[in-house]
N, CA, C and O atoms as a GROMACS GRO file, in nm:
protein
  440
    1MET      N    1  -5.142  -8.741  -1.328
    1MET     CA    2  -5.035  -8.681  -1.365
    1MET      C    3  -5.017  -8.605  -1.246
    1MET      O    4  -5.114  -8.555  -1.189
    2THR      N    5  -4.868  -8.587  -1.194
    2THR     CA    6  -4.797  -8.557  -1.109
    2THR      C    7  -4.766  -8.360  -1.126
    2THR      O    8  -4.728  -8.310  -1.232
    3GLU      N    9  -4.785  -8.309  -1.044
    3GLU     CA   10  -4.763  -8.183  -1.063
    3GLU      C   11  -4.638  -8.124  -1.138
    3GLU      O   12  -4.643  -8.025  -1.210
    4ARG      N   13  -4.495  -8.217  -1.103
    4ARG     CA   14  -4.394  -8.204  -1.180
    4ARG      C   15  -4.433  -8.208  -1.354
    4ARG      O   16  -4.396  -8.127  -1.440
    5SER      N   17  -4.506  -8.308  -1.369
    5SER     CA   18  -4.496  -8.364  -1.521
    5SER      C   19  -4.592  -8.201  -1.564
    5SER      O   20  -4.549  -8.126  -1.652
    6ARG      N   21  -4.675  -8.182  -1.512
    6ARG     CA   22  -4.802  -8.081  -1.556
    6ARG      C   23  -4.719  -7.962  -1.579
    6ARG      O   24  -4.740  -7.903  -1.685
    7LEU      N   25  -4.611  -7.906  -1.485
    7LEU     CA   26  -4.522  -7.793  -1.513
    7LEU      C   27  -4.440  -7.788  -1.623
    7LEU      O   28  -4.412  -7.687  -1.687
    8ALA      N   29  -4.388  -7.939  -1.651
    8ALA     CA   30  -4.298  -7.945  -1.732
    8ALA      C   31  -4.373  -7.928  -1.881
    8ALA      O   32  -4.332  -7.848  -1.966
    9ARG      N   33  -4.492  -8.016  -1.900
    9ARG     CA   34  -4.551  -7.986  -1.990
    9ARG      C   35  -4.573  -7.840  -2.028
    9ARG      O   36  -4.536  -7.803  -2.139
   10ALA      N   37  -4.624  -7.765  -1.955
   10ALA     CA   38  -4.710  -7.649  -1.948
   10ALA      C   39  -4.562  -7.514  -1.999
   10ALA      O   40  -4.577  -7.406  -2.056
   11ALA      N   41  -4.442  -7.574  -1.954
   11ALA     CA   42  -4.323  -7.515  -1.971
   11ALA      C   43  -4.296  -7.550  -2.133
   11ALA      O   44  -4.271  -7.467  -2.220
   12SER      N   45  -4.305  -7.646  -2.145
   12SER     CA   46  -4.289  -7.706  -2.298
   12SER      C   47  -4.371  -7.633  -2.391
   12SER      O   48  -4.322  -7.563  -2.480
   13ALA      N   49  -4.500  -7.649  -2.372
   13ALA     CA   50  -4.560  -7.571  -2.442
   13ALA      C   51  -4.532  -7.415  -2.459
   13ALA      O   52  -4.522  -7.357  -2.568
   14TRP      N   53  -4.521  -7.356  -2.333
   14TRP     CA   54  -4.478  -7.209  -2.361
   14TRP      C   55  -4.345  -7.171  -2.441
   14TRP      O   56  -4.336  -7.067  -2.507
   15SER      N   57  -4.243  -7.266  -2.428
   15SER     CA   58  -4.142  -7.226  -2.516
   15SER      C   59  -4.144  -7.297  -2.632
   15SER      O   60  -4.034  -7.321  -2.681
   16ASN      N   61  -4.286  -7.354  -2.716
   16ASN     CA   62  -4.301  -7.359  -2.824
   16ASN      C   63  -4.351  -7.254  -2.851
   16ASN      O   64  -4.349  -7.248  -2.974
   17GLY      N   65  -4.408  -7.140  -2.802
   17GLY     CA   66  -4.452  -6.996  -2.881
   17GLY      C   67  -4.620  -7.038  -2.807
   17GLY      O   68  -4.696  -6.942  -2.810
   18ASP      N   69  -4.669  -7.140  -2.756
   18ASP     CA   70  -4.799  -7.169  -2.718
   18ASP      C   71  -4.833  -7.081  -2.583
   18ASP      O   72  -4.796  -7.128  -2.475
   19THR      N   73  -4.886  -6.985  -2.584
   19THR     CA   74  -4.940  -6.924  -2.435
   19THR      C   75  -5.042  -6.956  -2.382
   19THR      O   76  -5.094  -6.903  -2.284
   20ARG      N   77  -5.077  -7.046  -2.443
   20ARG     CA   78  -5.233  -7.114  -2.341
   20ARG      C   79  -5.170  -7.208  -2.263
   20ARG      O   80  -5.070  -7.261  -2.311
   21PRO      N   81  -5.206  -7.240  -2.157
   21PRO     CA   82  -5.161  -7.339  -2.056
   21PRO      C   83  -5.176  -7.458  -2.094
   21PRO      O   84  -5.221  -7.462  -2.209
   22ALA      N   85  -5.160  -7.547  -2.054
   22ALA     CA   86  -5.187  -7.735  -2.094
   22ALA      C   87  -5.320  -7.762  -2.074
   22ALA      O   88  -5.391  -7.818  -2.157
   23ARG      N   89  -5.367  -7.712  -1.933
   23ARG     CA   90  -5.498  -7.727  -1.888
   23ARG      C   91  -5.521  -7.653  -1.781
   23ARG      O   92  -5.435  -7.633  -1.695
   24ALA      N   93  -5.646  -7.604  -1.778
   24ALA     CA   94  -5.703  -7.488  -1.742
   24ALA      C   95  -5.675  -7.479  -1.574
   24ALA      O   96  -5.721  -7.561  -1.494
   25GLY      N   97  -5.582  -7.356  -1.535
   25GLY     CA   98  -5.533  -7.345  -1.428
   25GLY      C   99  -5.424  -7.387  -1.376
   25GLY      O  100  -5.394  -7.362  -1.259
   26ALA      N  101  -5.316  -7.491  -1.495
   26ALA     CA  102  -5.214  -7.557  -1.482
   26ALA      C  103  -5.110  -7.443  -1.446
   26ALA      O  104  -5.036  -7.450  -1.349
   27TRP      N  105  -5.113  -7.361  -1.518
   27TRP     CA  106  -4.990  -7.251  -1.503
   27TRP      C  107  -5.066  -7.125  -1.525
   27TRP      O  108  -5.113  -7.098  -1.636
   28ARG      N  109  -5.079  -7.053  -1.428
   28ARG     CA  110  -5.141  -6.918  -1.441
   28ARG      C  111  -5.014  -6.826  -1.502
   28ARG      O  112  -5.068  -6.745  -1.577
   29THR      N  113  -4.868  -6.801  -1.501
   29THR     CA  114  -4.790  -6.746  -1.570
   29THR      C  115  -4.769  -6.783  -1.710
   29THR      O  116  -4.659  -6.812  -1.757
   30GLU      N  117  -4.890  -6.777  -1.778
   30GLU     CA  118  -4.846  -6.788  -1.935
   30GLU      C  119  -4.778  -6.712  -2.000
   30GLU      O  120  -4.702  -6.753  -2.088
   31ARG      N  121  -4.791  -6.600  -1.972
   31ARG     CA  122  -4.662  -6.490  -2.074
   31ARG      C  123  -4.624  -6.375  -2.001
   31ARG      O  124  -4.701  -6.352  -1.908
   32VAL      N  125  -4.559  -6.320  -2.009
   32VAL     CA  126  -4.506  -6.201  -1.950
   32VAL      C  127  -4.504  -6.078  -2.074
   32VAL      O  128  -4.421  -6.074  -2.165
   33THR      N  129  -4.612  -5.985  -2.055
   33THR     CA  130  -4.668  -5.882  -2.159
   33THR      C  131  -4.557  -5.787  -2.168
   33THR      O  132  -4.480  -5.790  -2.073
   34ASP      N  133  -4.530  -5.698  -2.265
   34ASP     CA  134  -4.457  -5.575  -2.292
   34ASP      C  135  -4.504  -5.485  -2.162
   34ASP      O  136  -4.414  -5.424  -2.105
   35ARG      N  137  -4.606  -5.475  -2.122
   35ARG     CA  138  -4.666  -5.382  -2.012
   35ARG      C  139  -4.597  -5.455  -1.879
   35ARG      O  140  -4.569  -5.386  -1.781
   36THR      N  141  -4.575  -5.582  -1.881
   36THR     CA  142  -4.560  -5.634  -1.734
   36THR      C  143  -4.403  -5.581  -1.752
   36THR      O  144  -4.357  -5.500  -1.671
   37LYS      N  145  -4.337  -5.621  -1.842
   37LYS     CA  146  -4.170  -5.576  -1.853
   37LYS      C  147  -4.139  -5.410  -1.839
   37LYS      O  148  -4.033  -5.375  -1.786
   38ILE      N  149  -4.234  -5.313  -1.887
   38ILE     CA  150  -4.248  -5.197  -1.870
   38ILE      C  151  -4.270  -5.146  -1.712
   38ILE      O  152  -4.212  -5.049  -1.663
   39MET      N  153  -4.336  -5.204  -1.665
   39MET     CA  154  -4.399  -5.174  -1.514
   39MET      C  155  -4.301  -5.235  -1.410
   39MET      O  156  -4.293  -5.189  -1.296
   40LEU      N  157  -4.233  -5.332  -1.449
   40LEU     CA  158  -4.134  -5.402  -1.356
   40LEU      C  159  -3.995  -5.331  -1.380
   40LEU      O  160  -3.912  -5.327  -1.288
   41SER      N  161  -3.972  -5.280  -1.494
   41SER     CA  162  -3.854  -5.195  -1.502
   41SER      C  163  -3.881  -5.044  -1.453
   41SER      O  164  -3.783  -4.988  -1.404
   42ALA      N  165  -3.962  -4.995  -1.457
   42ALA     CA  166  -4.009  -4.873  -1.399
   42ALA      C  167  -4.013  -4.891  -1.256
   42ALA      O  168  -3.981  -4.802  -1.177
   43LEU      N  169  -4.060  -5.024  -1.217
   43LEU     CA  170  -4.067  -5.002  -1.035
   43LEU      C  171  -3.921  -5.016  -0.988
   43LEU      O  172  -3.881  -4.957  -0.888
   44ALA      N  173  -3.829  -5.111  -1.077
   44ALA     CA  174  -3.696  -5.138  -1.029
   44ALA      C  175  -3.621  -4.982  -1.037
   44ALA      O  176  -3.561  -4.924  -0.946
   45GLY      N  177  -3.646  -4.937  -1.171
   45GLY     CA  178  -3.576  -4.776  -1.129
   45GLY      C  179  -3.584  -4.686  -1.038
   45GLY      O  180  -3.494  -4.623  -0.983
   46ALA      N  181  -3.736  -4.682  -1.020
   46ALA     CA  182  -3.791  -4.593  -0.872
   46ALA      C  183  -3.734  -4.650  -0.747
   46ALA      O  184  -3.687  -4.574  -0.662
   47THR      N  185  -3.734  -4.782  -0.731
   47THR     CA  186  -3.649  -4.828  -0.626
   47THR      C  187  -3.520  -4.754  -0.616
   47THR      O  188  -3.481  -4.676  -0.530
   48GLY      N  189  -3.456  -4.802  -0.734
   48GLY     CA  190  -3.291  -4.777  -0.704
   48GLY      C  191  -3.287  -4.630  -0.715
   48GLY      O  192  -3.179  -4.591  -0.672
   49GLY      N  193  -3.365  -4.527  -0.758
   49GLY     CA  194  -3.329  -4.396  -0.741
   49GLY      C  195  -3.376  -4.348  -0.629
   49GLY      O  196  -3.328  -4.242  -0.588
   50ALA      N  197  -3.488  -4.420  -0.548
   50ALA     CA  198  -3.505  -4.402  -0.388
   50ALA      C  199  -3.404  -4.419  -0.328
   50ALA      O  200  -3.346  -4.322  -0.279
   51VAL      N  201  -3.350  -4.559  -0.314
   51VAL     CA  202  -3.207  -4.588  -0.281
   51VAL      C  203  -3.113  -4.495  -0.257
   51VAL      O  204  -3.057  -4.464  -0.152
   52ALA      N  205  -3.103  -4.450  -0.378
   52ALA     CA  206  -2.981  -4.362  -0.441
   52ALA      C  207  -3.011  -4.226  -0.390
   52ALA      O  208  -2.910  -4.170  -0.346
   53GLY      N  209  -3.112  -4.162  -0.385
   53GLY     CA  210  -3.167  -4.047  -0.323
   53GLY      C  211  -3.167  -4.048  -0.183
   53GLY      O  212  -3.150  -3.932  -0.146
   54TYR      N  213  -3.180  -4.132  -0.076
   54TYR     CA  214  -3.176  -4.187   0.054
   54TYR      C  215  -3.033  -4.144   0.088
   54TYR      O  216  -2.996  -4.041   0.143
   55LEU      N  217  -2.949  -4.267   0.033
   55LEU     CA  218  -2.818  -4.251   0.042
   55LEU      C  219  -2.741  -4.115   0.032
   55LEU      O  220  -2.663  -4.080   0.120
   56LEU      N  221  -2.762  -4.048  -0.065
   56LEU     CA  222  -2.635  -3.927  -0.101
   56LEU      C  223  -2.745  -3.815  -0.063
   56LEU      O  224  -2.692  -3.704  -0.055
   57LEU      N  225  -2.868  -3.814  -0.040
   57LEU     CA  226  -2.916  -3.676  -0.028
   57LEU      C  227  -3.010  -3.642   0.149
   57LEU      O  228  -3.089  -3.555   0.185
   58THR      N  229  -2.953  -3.752   0.213
   58THR     CA  230  -3.020  -3.702   0.343
   58THR      C  231  -2.917  -3.741   0.442
   58THR      O  232  -2.821  -3.809   0.404
   59LYS      N  233  -2.930  -3.699   0.583
   59LYS     CA  234  -2.854  -3.708   0.684
   59LYS      C  235  -2.851  -3.843   0.739
   59LYS      O  236  -2.749  -3.887   0.793
   60SER      N  237  -2.938  -3.898   0.729
   60SER     CA  238  -2.967  -4.055   0.772
   60SER      C  239  -2.888  -4.146   0.670
   60SER      O  240  -2.847  -4.255   0.709
   61GLY      N  241  -2.868  -4.111   0.560
   61GLY     CA  242  -2.820  -4.195   0.471
   61GLY      C  243  -2.668  -4.158   0.449
   61GLY      O  244  -2.607  -4.234   0.374
   62GLU      N  245  -2.597  -4.055   0.502
   62GLU     CA  246  -2.483  -4.002   0.523
   62GLU      C  247  -2.426  -4.119   0.616
   62GLU      O  248  -2.338  -4.199   0.586
   63ASP      N  249  -2.483  -4.111   0.714
   63ASP     CA  250  -2.473  -4.200   0.823
   63ASP      C  251  -2.451  -4.366   0.786
   63ASP      O  252  -2.344  -4.420   0.814
   64VAL      N  253  -2.496  -4.396   0.759
   64VAL     CA  254  -2.526  -4.533   0.681
   64VAL      C  255  -2.421  -4.541   0.582
   64VAL      O  256  -2.369  -4.652   0.581
   65ARG      N  257  -2.372  -4.454   0.495
   65ARG     CA  258  -2.254  -4.430   0.401
   65ARG      C  259  -2.138  -4.439   0.489
   65ARG      O  260  -2.040  -4.499   0.445
   66ALA      N  261  -2.134  -4.387   0.607
   66ALA     CA  262  -2.043  -4.374   0.677
   66ALA      C  263  -2.022  -4.534   0.755
   66ALA      O  264  -1.913  -4.577   0.793
   67LYS      N  265  -2.111  -4.582   0.764
   67LYS     CA  266  -2.083  -4.723   0.845
   67LYS      C  267  -2.061  -4.829   0.732
   67LYS      O  268  -2.016  -4.938   0.766
   68LEU      N  269  -2.094  -4.802   0.573
   68LEU     CA  270  -2.037  -4.894   0.523
   68LEU      C  271  -1.929  -4.822   0.400
   68LEU      O  272  -1.955  -4.764   0.295
   69PRO      N  273  -1.809  -4.854   0.465
   69PRO     CA  274  -1.690  -4.771   0.361
   69PRO      C  275  -1.718  -4.818   0.231
   69PRO      O  276  -1.733  -4.739   0.138
   70VAL      N  277  -1.728  -4.974   0.213
   70VAL     CA  278  -1.733  -5.040   0.065
   70VAL      C  279  -1.842  -4.926   0.008
   70VAL      O  280  -1.791  -4.871  -0.090
   71LEU      N  281  -1.956  -4.881   0.032
   71LEU     CA  282  -2.035  -4.823  -0.044
   71LEU      C  283  -1.955  -4.668  -0.074
   71LEU      O  284  -1.971  -4.620  -0.186
   72GLU      N  285  -1.898  -4.619  -0.008
   72GLU     CA  286  -1.787  -4.481  -0.075
   72GLU      C  287  -1.731  -4.546  -0.176
   72GLU      O  288  -1.757  -4.493  -0.284
   73ASP      N  289  -1.664  -4.643  -0.183
   73ASP     CA  290  -1.582  -4.705  -0.294
   73ASP      C  291  -1.673  -4.711  -0.394
   73ASP      O  292  -1.638  -4.651  -0.496
   74VAL      N  293  -1.800  -4.774  -0.398
   74VAL     CA  294  -1.863  -4.809  -0.502
   74VAL      C  295  -1.921  -4.694  -0.578
   74VAL      O  296  -1.937  -4.693  -0.700
   75ILE      N  297  -1.954  -4.592  -0.491
   75ILE     CA  298  -1.983  -4.431  -0.561
   75ILE      C  299  -1.868  -4.360  -0.605
   75ILE      O  300  -1.876  -4.274  -0.693
   76GLY      N  301  -1.762  -4.391  -0.551
   76GLY     CA  302  -1.634  -4.346  -0.607
   76GLY      C  303  -1.601  -4.396  -0.760
   76GLY      O  304  -1.569  -4.321  -0.852
   77ARG      N  305  -1.615  -4.528  -0.768
   77ARG     CA  306  -1.588  -4.580  -0.893
   77ARG      C  307  -1.723  -4.544  -0.990
   77ARG      O  308  -1.708  -4.510  -1.108
   78LEU      N  309  -1.864  -4.557  -0.924
   78LEU     CA  310  -1.929  -4.514  -1.042
   78LEU      C  311  -1.899  -4.315  -1.072
   78LEU      O  312  -1.924  -4.256  -1.176
   79GLN      N  313  -1.853  -4.267  -0.970
   79GLN     CA  314  -1.835  -4.130  -1.038
   79GLN      C  315  -1.726  -4.150  -1.171
   79GLN      O  316  -1.748  -4.093  -1.278
   80ASP      N  317  -1.615  -4.229  -1.151
   80ASP     CA  318  -1.535  -4.215  -1.234
   80ASP      C  319  -1.575  -4.295  -1.376
   80ASP      O  320  -1.532  -4.262  -1.486
   81LEU      N  321  -1.670  -4.412  -1.350
   81LEU     CA  322  -1.740  -4.405  -1.470
   81LEU      C  323  -1.801  -4.327  -1.553
   81LEU      O  324  -1.789  -4.335  -1.675
   82GLN      N  325  -1.872  -4.244  -1.493
   82GLN     CA  326  -1.936  -4.121  -1.515
   82GLN      C  327  -1.862  -4.050  -1.631
   82GLN      O  328  -1.879  -4.030  -1.751
   83ALA      N  329  -1.748  -4.014  -1.512
   83ALA     CA  330  -1.663  -3.900  -1.604
   83ALA      C  331  -1.587  -3.975  -1.722
   83ALA      O  332  -1.545  -3.911  -1.818
   84SER      N  333  -1.569  -4.140  -1.710
   84SER     CA  334  -1.520  -4.198  -1.862
   84SER      C  335  -1.618  -4.172  -1.963
   84SER      O  336  -1.579  -4.118  -2.067
   85VAL      N  337  -1.744  -4.203  -1.950
   85VAL     CA  338  -1.834  -4.217  -2.019
   85VAL      C  339  -1.864  -4.083  -2.078
   85VAL      O  340  -1.895  -4.075  -2.197
   86GLN      N  341  -1.859  -3.980  -2.004
   86GLN     CA  342  -1.868  -3.819  -2.064
   86GLN      C  343  -1.746  -3.812  -2.147
   86GLN      O  344  -1.761  -3.759  -2.257
   87HIS      N  345  -1.617  -3.859  -2.115
   87HIS     CA  346  -1.551  -3.852  -2.207
   87HIS      C  347  -1.517  -3.914  -2.334
   87HIS      O  348  -1.452  -3.863  -2.426
   88ALA      N  349  -1.566  -4.021  -2.329
   88ALA     CA  350  -1.590  -4.132  -2.461
   88ALA      C  351  -1.710  -4.083  -2.551
   88ALA      O  352  -1.709  -4.117  -2.669
   89ARG      N  353  -1.832  -3.992  -2.494
   89ARG     CA  354  -1.906  -3.940  -2.554
   89ARG      C  355  -1.857  -3.825  -2.636
   89ARG      O  356  -1.902  -3.818  -2.750
   90GLY      N  357  -1.760  -3.720  -2.591
   90GLY     CA  358  -1.679  -3.630  -2.635
   90GLY      C  359  -1.601  -3.683  -2.759
   90GLY      O  360  -1.617  -3.645  -2.875
   91VAL      N  361  -1.518  -3.774  -2.717
   91VAL     CA  362  -1.472  -3.832  -2.811
   91VAL      C  363  -1.532  -3.864  -2.951
   91VAL      O  364  -1.501  -3.805  -3.055
   92ALA      N  365  -1.633  -3.975  -2.939
   92ALA     CA  366  -1.713  -4.001  -3.029
   92ALA      C  367  -1.766  -3.924  -3.092
   92ALA      O  368  -1.797  -3.956  -3.207
   93GLY      N  369  -1.800  -3.781  -3.037
   93GLY     CA  370  -1.877  -3.634  -3.093
   93GLY      C  371  -1.764  -3.589  -3.178
   93GLY      O  372  -1.789  -3.545  -3.290
   94GLN      N  373  -1.657  -3.595  -3.141
   94GLN     CA  374  -1.524  -3.543  -3.238
   94GLN      C  375  -1.494  -3.622  -3.346
   94GLN      O  376  -1.445  -3.572  -3.448
   95SER      N  377  -1.522  -3.775  -3.334
   95SER     CA  378  -1.489  -3.864  -3.442
   95SER      C  379  -1.591  -3.847  -3.554
   95SER      O  380  -1.558  -3.833  -3.672
   96TRP      N  381  -1.722  -3.848  -3.508
   96TRP     CA  382  -1.820  -3.838  -3.585
   96TRP      C  383  -1.811  -3.696  -3.697
   96TRP      O  384  -1.829  -3.701  -3.818
   97SER      N  385  -1.781  -3.584  -3.623
   97SER     CA  386  -1.742  -3.433  -3.713
   97SER      C  387  -1.645  -3.489  -3.778
   97SER      O  388  -1.662  -3.519  -3.896
   98THR      N  389  -1.540  -3.511  -3.722
   98THR     CA  390  -1.455  -3.540  -3.839
   98THR      C  391  -1.471  -3.649  -3.979
   98THR      O  392  -1.426  -3.628  -4.092
   99LEU      N  393  -1.532  -3.745  -3.941
   99LEU     CA  394  -1.588  -3.817  -4.033
   99LEU      C  395  -1.675  -3.730  -4.152
   99LEU      O  396  -1.650  -3.730  -4.272
  100ARG      N  397  -1.783  -3.658  -4.084
  100ARG     CA  398  -1.850  -3.563  -4.173
  100ARG      C  399  -1.754  -3.504  -4.242
  100ARG      O  400  -1.754  -3.522  -4.364
  101ASP      N  401  -1.686  -3.449  -4.202
  101ASP     CA  402  -1.560  -3.341  -4.268
  101ASP      C  403  -1.519  -3.399  -4.382
  101ASP      O  404  -1.533  -3.345  -4.492
  102ILE      N  405  -1.460  -3.526  -4.362
  102ILE     CA  406  -1.375  -3.584  -4.446
  102ILE      C  407  -1.477  -3.632  -4.584
  102ILE      O  408  -1.438  -3.617  -4.700
  103THR      N  409  -1.600  -3.685  -4.552
  103THR     CA  410  -1.678  -3.724  -4.674
  103THR      C  411  -1.747  -3.581  -4.746
  103THR      O  412  -1.794  -3.568  -4.859
  104ARG      N  413  -1.733  -3.486  -4.641
  104ARG     CA  414  -1.776  -3.371  -4.755
  104ARG      C  415  -1.672  -3.317  -4.828
  104ARG      O  416  -1.695  -3.257  -4.933
  105ASP      N  417  -1.580  -3.329  -4.794
  105ASP     CA  418  -1.406  -3.309  -4.870
  105ASP      C  419  -1.424  -3.383  -5.018
  105ASP      O  420  -1.407  -3.336  -5.130
  106THR      N  421  -1.465  -3.514  -4.978
  106THR     CA  422  -1.409  -3.618  -5.068
  106THR      C  423  -1.564  -3.617  -5.165
  106THR      O  424  -1.530  -3.633  -5.282
  107THR      N  425  -1.686  -3.607  -5.157
  107THR     CA  426  -1.794  -3.584  -5.209
  107THR      C  427  -1.820  -3.445  -5.283
  107THR      O  428  -1.914  -3.429  -5.362
  108GLY      N  429  -1.725  -3.342  -5.249
  108GLY     CA  430  -1.769  -3.218  -5.273
  108GLY      C  431  -1.886  -3.157  -5.270
  108GLY      O  432  -1.933  -3.080  -5.353
  109ARG      N  433  -1.933  -3.196  -5.170
  109ARG     CA  434  -2.098  -3.146  -5.134
  109ARG      C  435  -2.093  -3.085  -4.971
  109ARG      O  436  -2.025  -3.128  -4.878
  110ALA      N  437  -2.177  -2.988  -4.972
  110ALA     CA  438  -2.171  -2.922  -4.842
  110ALA      C  439  -2.274  -3.006  -4.758
  110ALA      O  440  -2.294  -2.977  -4.640
   0.00000   0.00000   0.00000
């Protein structure tokens, strides 16, 4: 059996919900657990935070940003996005408040 057919068989078994490899040692990455997903997400978040902190909070990060004008544009757009999200949250809160007031008035309950 070739390596390719072994991997295809293992992948087929995995896609059918069988987490065991087709043959012992044929495929070591038989499943990704929730713990693995959480750890990878935390690692990605920590890495992104470290890079953002370096670029935004250090003198050498400021020098890097000065050399990359595209980065300033991205930061500006992210700040605009943050402002838009805050505005949308405020509008959504007002909408929920109005909806509560309307339903309170029609049901006669407080």
